[in-house]
N, C-alpha and C positions, 0 to 999 in steps of 0.2 A: 133789092138785095136784102135777104132776111138773115137774122141771126138765130141760131138754135141754142137755147139754154142748155148748159151742162150742169148736172147736180154738183154740189160742193164736194161730194165724196168721189167724184169721177175726174178723170183726166181725158182730154181730147187732143188728138194729134193728127196731122196730115202725113200719110205714108206715101213715099214715092218709090216705086219699083223700077229698077234699071237693069239692063241686060247687055251682053256682048254676044254677037252671033258669029264672031270669027276671032281666032287667036290674034292678039295684038302683035305688032312687030317686036322682035327681040330688042331689048335695051340692056345696057350694062346694069347689073344689080347695084343699087346705091350701097356705099359702105355702111357698116353698122357694128356697134359693139355687142349686138344681141345675136342670139341663135334661136332657131325653132327646135323644140323637143316634142316629138310625137308622144301623145298620151293615149295609147290604145285602151279603150274601156276604162277611163279614169275613175277613181274612187269618187262617189257622189259628193261627199263633203269637200274634198279637195277641189273638185270642179266648181262647186257652188261658191267656194271662197274666192277663187280667181274670177269667176263671173261677176260676183258682187264687187270685188275690188276694181275691176275694169269698168263695169257698167253702172254702178250706183249713181255717179254724177249725171247720167242720162236716163235714169229710172228704168234700166234693164231689170226686169223682175220675173219674167215668164218662167225661167228655169228654177227660180227660188220658191215659187208657189206650186210647181208641178208635182203631182203625186210621184212618189219614189218609183213605182212600177213604170210609169210613163217616161220618167227621166232615164231609167235603166234601159228601156226599150230603144231609146235614141243612142245612148252612150255605148251600149253593147252591140249595136248594129255595125257590121264590118263596112257598110257603105257610108258611115259617118266618121270623119277623121277630125280629131281634136288635137291641137298643138298649143303648147305654152311658149310664149316668148320669154326667154331667160337671159338675164344679164350675166356679166362676167363672174359675179359672186354666186351664181346659181339661183338667184331669186326670180320668181315669176313676175313679169311686168306687163304681160299682155296675153292675148289669146287669139286663136284663129280656129274656126270650125267650118269644115267643108262637108256638104251633104250631097252625096251622089245617089240617093235613093230613087230618083226618077231618071228613067233612061235618057242617055245622051245629055244630061244636064248636071251642072254643079251649082249649088246654091252656096254663096258665102254667107252662112247663117250668122256668124258673129266674127267681127274683125275689130280689134280694139287694143289700145294700150292704156296703162294707168294714166290718170289725169296729169300727173307730174311730167309726163313726157310729151304732152300735147304741144304742137307748134314748133317742134325741134327737128322736123324732117324725118323722124323715124317711121312715120306712116308710109312714106314712099318705099322704104325697104320692106315693110310688112306687106304692102300691096304687091310688090314684085314677087315676094315669096308666095303669096296667095294665088296669084295668077299662074306662076310656074307650076304649082301643085294642081290647080284646077283644070288647066288645059292639058289633059292627057288623052291618050288614044280613046276614041269613041265619044268624047265630049264635043257637042256642037253648040252649046249655049251655057254661058255662065251668067248668073244673075245675083242681085243683091237688093236689099231695100234699106231705106233710111227714113227718118221721120223728123218732124219739126222739134222733137225733144232732143235729138242728137246734137252733137257739136255743130255750131252754125256753119262750119266749113265742110261738113261731111258731104253734102250733095255735090258741091263744086269739086271736091276731091275725087269722087267717083267718076264724074264726067270727064275730068282731066285725064283719068286713067283709061278712058275709052268706053265707059258704060253710057248707054243711051236710055233716058227715061221712057217708059212705055205705059205706065199706069199710075194713077193717084187715087188713094182711098182715104176715108176718114175713119179713125179707130178711136173708140172710147173704152175705158177700163177703169176699174176701181183703183184709186190712188194707193199704191203699195205701201206708202208711209203710214197711212191710217190703219191698215191691217197689220203693220209691224213687219212686213217682209223686207222693208228697208228702213233705216233710221229716220226719224222725223226731220233731221237736218240734211238728208240727202237731197241733191239737186236744188239748192236754195234759189236758183234762178227760175224755178218753176213753182209758183205759189201753191202751197197746200191749204186749200180753203176749208178742209174738214177737220183740222186740228185746232184746238184753242190757241189764240195768239199768245206769244210769250213776250 
C-alpha cells in the first residue's frame, strides 16, 4: 500500500459519484421555514457571494476562480437552473443548482445550506425540493458527487435519499486559500500547509 505525496500548495480529495436511475417513491415534503427562489441567469457577483457563503467551509472554489465568460456560459444557459434557499426575512441561506445540459440527465451540481443550518434537518427539505425539480419529463438519471472535503455526513445523506455510488476518483487542486480565492481561515478542519503558521 503506497502513499502518494501531495505538494503543500495542493489539496487532495476522494470524490464519490452517485446516481439514481429511477424516480424515488413520493414522500411527504418535510416542513420548513424556507422557500426556494428561482434565480434565472443570476448576477455573477450575487451568485458568487452565495456560493462562497454556502461552500467556503468545504472549500468550494471552482466558481470563484472561473473566468467570467465561462461562468456566464453556465449561468445564462437555459438548461441550468439556479435556486436560492431563502428564509422568512428574505435572506439567502442556501443554494441548489440543477444542470440539464446532457440529454435525459440532471446533475445536482450544488446542493447546500449555510453552515449555521447544518444538522437541523433542513437538508431533508432541500433534497426533497431538489428531487422534485430534477425528476421531470424526459429525465432518466439524476446524479451528484461528493468528496472527502464535504460535510462528513454528506455521503450517507445522499445514500439515504436513494443515490447509489458508481465511481470514485481522486482529485488534486491548488489550495484556494493560498491563491486568495477563499480566506485563509476557511475550512479550518482542512490544514493549509502552504501558508505560514500563525
